[in-house]
Every structure is written in C-alpha cells, then in structure tokens.
N, C-alpha and C positions, 0 to 999 in steps of 0.2 A: 583704608588699607595702605600700608607703607610701600614705598618704592622697592624696598628689599623683598617684601613678600611677593609683589608682582613679578619681580625678576626671577625669584626662586621658582615660582609656579611655572613661568615660561621656560626656564632652563630644564625643568623636570620632563618636558616633552621631548627634548632633543635626543636622549639616548634611544628612545623608541624609534625615532626616524632613522637613526644610524643603523639600528638592527634591521629595519625594513629595507634599507638600501643594500646592506650586506647580503640579505637574503636574495635580492635580485641577482647579485653577482654569483652567489652560491648556486642559484637556479640555473645559471648559464654554464655551470661547471668550472667556474674560475678557480685557479690555483689558490690554495690557502694563503700563501705569502702575499699574493696580489690583493686578496680581500683584506688582509691585515693592513697593507699599505694604504688602501682606500680609507679604511677606518681611521688610521692615524692622520691622514690628510684632512678628513672631515673634522676630527676632534681638535686638531692643531689650528686650523684656519677659520672655523666657523663661530664657536661660542665665546671667543675671548674678548670681544669688544664691549661697548656700552649697551648694545642691543636696542638702541632707541627706535630704530626703524621697525624691527620686528614687534616690539612692545606697542608701538603706535597702532598697528593693525587691530590688536585686541582692544586697546583703549578706545579707539574710534568706533569699533563695532558696539561696544558697551554703551557709549553715548547715543548712538543711532537707535539702539534697541531700548533705551531708557532703563538699562540695568543699573543697579546700585553701584556695582564695581565689576571688573572682569572676573573676579573670583566667584561672583554670584551666578555666573552663567552655568547651565548644565554641563556636565563633564564632557560629553561628546561634542557639544557645540564649541566649548572652549578649545578642545583639541584641534578641531578643524581650523579655527581662527589662528591658534598658535602655529599650526602647520604653515599657514599662509605667511605668517610673520617670519618663520624660519626659512621660508623660500626666499624672502628678501635678504636675510642674513647669508644664505648660500650665494645669492647674486653678489652681495658685497664681498664675500670671501673670494669669489671668482675674479672680481675686478682687482682686489688688493694683491692677490698672488701674482697676477699678470703685471699690475702697476709697479710692484716692487722690483720685478725683473727689468722692466723698461727704465725705471729710475735708478737702477743699481743701488737700491736702498739696503741698509745694513740691518736695522731692527724694525719690528712692527709689534705694537702692543706689548712692549717690554721684553720681547724674545727675538731671536734671530728670524729674519724673513724666511719663509718656507724654502725658497730655492737655496738658501745658505745652510740649511740643516744638512748634516753629514749624509752623503749618499743620495741626496735629492737632485741638486743641480738643475739641469734643463728638463728633467722629468716633470718639474713643476709646471711646465707649459701644458702637458697633458692632464696633470692634476687639476689645473684651473678649468680646463674643458669639462672634466668630470664633476667638478663642483657645480657648474652651470647645468650639466645634464641631470643632476640629482633633482633639480626643481621640477622638471617635466615628468620624471618618474613618479615623484610624490603627488603632483597634481593629477596625473592620470589615475593613480590608485584611489585617491580620496575624493575627487571631484568630477569624475567622468560622467556620472549620472545626474549631475546638477545642471540646471538650465543655463547657468552662466559659465560653464566650463570653457567654452570657446572664448568668452570675454576675458577670462583669466589668462589664457594662453596668449591672446593678442596683446593684452596689457603687458605681460612680461616680455614678449618679443619686441614690442614697440619701445618700451622704456630701456631695454638692454641696448638696442640700436641707437637710441637718442644719447645714452650715456657714452657709447663708443664714439659717436660724432664729436661730443664735447672733448673727449680724451684726444682724438685726432687733432683737433684745432689747437689744443693746449700743447701737444707734443711738437707740432711744427712751428708754433708761434714762439715758444720759449724753451728751446733745447738748452740743457745745462752747459753744454760745451761750446755754444755759439751765441754770444750775447748780441742781439740786434734790436735796440729799443724802438727802431722805426717800425717794427712789426706790431708794436703794442698800441692798442686803442681801447677806450672804455667800451665801445660797441662789441669788440672781440671778447673782452673780459665778460661782458654780460652774456653773450652767447655761450661761452665756455662754461660759466658757472650754472646757467640755467640747464644746459644739457648734461653737463658732467655730474652735477650735484642735485639740483632741485627736483628733477623728474623722479629719480629713484629714491631719494631720501625723504621727499615731502609729498609729492603727488601719489606715488605708487602705494604707500601704506594705506592712505585714505581711500583711494579708488578700489583697492582690494576689499577693504571693509565694507564699502558701499555696495559692491556687487553681492557680497555674502549676506548683507542685511536686506537686500532687495530694494535698495534706494539707488537705482542706477539709471534714472532718466537722463538723457543726453544733457538736458538743461542743468541738472544737479551736478553732473560730472564737470560741466563747464564752470559752474559756480565755484566748485572746489579748486579746479585747475587755476582759475583766474586770481585766486588769493594765494594758493600754495606755491605757484612758480615764482612770483615776486617775493614771497616770504622766504623761499629757498635761496634766492639771490641775495636778499638781505642777510641771511644767515652766513653765507660765504663771504660777503663784504665785511661782516662783523669779524669773521675768522681772520681775514686778511689784516684788518685793523689791529686785532689782538696780537697777531704774530709780530707786528712791528712795535706796537705801543703797550702791549700788556706786560705785566710783571711775570717772570717765570714762575714765581711761587703761587700766583693766581691761576695761570693758564696750564700749569703742570708740564710745561716744556719750554725749551729755549727756541725762540723764533729763528727760522733759517731762510725765510722767503727771499731776503735780499741776496744772500750768498748763493742761493739755488736758482737765481734768475727767474723767479716765479712771475707770471703775468698777473700780478695782484692788483686789487683796487687801489692800493696805496701808490704804487709806482705810476699806474695809469692816470690817476688824479694829479699827481705831481707833474707828469709830462705835459698835461694840458695847460698848466698855469705857470710853469717855471720860466725863468729868464734864459736867454741863450747861454749865458755863463753857467748857470745852474745845470742846464741841459748837458753841457760839455762835461761837467763833473760827474753827472749821472752816467753818461756814456762811458766814461773812463773807469767808474768804480762799481756800478751795479752788476751783480752776477759774478763778482770776483770772490774767490774763496779765502778772504782774509778779513780779520776784524777791523783793520784800519780803513779799508774801503767801505765796509759796512757802516762805520761811524760817519764817514763823509756823506753817505746817502741819508742816514738818519738825521744828520744836522740839517740837510736841505729839507727833509720832510717836516722837521720842527720849524724851520724858518718860514716854510710855506703854510704853516698852521693846518696841516692835514688832519690833526686830531680834532680841531674845531670844525672843519668841513665835515668830518665823519659824524660828529654829534648832531650837527644840523641835518645831515642826511637821515640819521636814525630817527629823529623826531618827525621829519617829513614823511618817511615811508611808514612809520608806525601809525601816524594820523591817517594816511591814505588807506592803509589796510583795515584799520578800525572802521573807517567810513564804508568800505566795501562789505565788511562783515555785517555791519549794521543794516545793510540793504538785502541781506540774504533772504530768499524766498523759501520758507519752510513748509509750504503747502503740500509738497509731495513726500515729505518725510526726512529731508535733509535737515541737519541741525547746525546752526551757526556756532554752537558751543564747541564743536570739533575744531573749528578754525581759531576761535578765541583761545582754546587750550594750547594750540601750537604757538600762537603769537606770545602767549604768556610765558612759555618756556624759553623764548629767545630774547625778548625785549630786555635790553640793558644787561644781558648776561656778561659775566667777567671771565668765563672759561669755557 
C-alpha cells in the first residue's frame, strides 16, 4: 500500500475527532463563535505537517500484530490507533504554536504562524493549551475502559514534560538575541535533542502502539527506548548537518541555523576542534543576521572537515544501532522490524 493511501486513510479520521471535540464544547454551553474558533485552531495547526509521528503509531501496531498493512486492520481497531496517532499530532501542534511565539517565527508549514493570523495574537497561548487539552478529552472518551488507560496518560504526561525540559535548556543556552558560544557543548546538545525531539518523535509513537498491542512488558519498553532515543538523536544531528551542508533544492528549505544562533551539532563539533583563531572568528560571526558572517562560519566548518566527521559519525551510529537491533529479544511479542523500519527511513536521508 502506498504512502499516499496510508496518509489519506489517516487524515480521514481527523474530521471525526474535530466533531467530537466541538461537541464537548457545545455540551458545556459554549458560545457558537468560540466553538468555531476552536475548530479553526484545530484545523489550522494539526493536520498540515508530514504526519510521520501519527502514522508511525499505526504502522508500528500493524507490525506488532503481524498485519499485512495498517489498512487491513478492522475499522474500529484502526480508528483507535489513528486516534492515538492524532493525539501525538495534537501534542506537536501544541508545541509548535507555543514555539513559534517564543521564537517570533513568521511562517510554519508554508503559512503564517497561528499567532500571526489576523485577530489571533496572544490568544494563541490559550489555543496552544486547548490543543494539548484535546489529547486528554479524546483519550478519556475512547480508552477509559482499557486496562492500559493510565499507562497512556502517564506516557503523554511524561513525554510532554521531557520535551519541555529540552525546550527550556535550548532557550536558555541559545537565545537568538544573545550569542554566547561558551554556553555550547556537545553534552548540552545531546540532552536538548534527546529531550526536545527524540522522546516525542520516536519513542512516544512506538510506546503507544506497544501498549495498544499488549506488548508492554517493562523489558520491551526498555528495548524500544534504548534504540529509539539514540536514533532520535541521530535524526536531529542529521537535520543539523543538512541545514548547513544540504542543498536547498534537496532539503526543501534554506538553512538558517548559523544566523539563528542554534545550538546545533555542527557548531558544537567545530568548537571542540577549532584553533583559537578560528574560535575568535566564530565568536564574532556565529548567530549574526547577515550572509557575510554566515559565510565566515561555513568556511571554518569546511576547513575543519565537519562534513567528513559527520559521515564517520553516521556510519558509526548506524552500525551501533544495527547491532542493538540484532540483539532484540522477541520472546514477549516485541518485533525488531519496528526498529529496523525506523532506521531505514533515516539512514543517509537527504531531506
């Protein structure tokens, strides 16, 4: 079954969830214009991305259950799994609406950030809270009678807090308006990306599918965690590398990490191996909003052969992850295929 078919099937569930959420507001006697506002926020902020996280829940469940494809699952079963996937997409929407305000971003997914839409402004703060709140409304309605309901709640609460910890460290380490490279280290970068990205983008979709499939022994969750968190870190390091060294026509965007003072793997690796003279140049030019300064930094990254260091890292981490996957214990129902599929999507990607 094609990627497009999977995506279309997954998207077909979302309008039902929006109607359910609207009916909750209507049940409270909420004014009609407020219900419409919430609907607009849900539609504007939730389904517009690549949906990889949400789709991963359904894909992982299908592998664990030995189903031919997600489409071959019974309709009710598919709906509940897709709902869990949409809960991650709601979590993502909540993070992005808030993140865009903190970063004063202009556009997101090819349209103005929600807070920049006419009439929205700081109401977006409350809208972000309501996007997160939707997760728990939906979980209660559809999973309250399931034995793993509390596990789902704890998983969402834990991962949300972990992501916020990563965001905090990122915000105070690399504010756009105050460049201080002495705050940057590879250890800090590792913490930021594991907590800000890896938990909710890689571990959460798989753990949700595992609970739903009844493959939730602590040992199996640990097996998944111990591959997916370093895999998520590898994904972000890859992202950092592509932002600096990727071609805009390949990655679909113009890299801005240097001008935005991002605490990226590239700058942290450079800081570790650069000469005092190169360090002085980076201190003077990194995080500055002009193309000339950006070029100075890129030249140093080129001279330090950061691209070569990245390719060596990529081979090393891929080898380590394949070795870990090869040792997965499948005796309780977990499948190494889940992890192999994730690695296959990421290894040597160009965008």
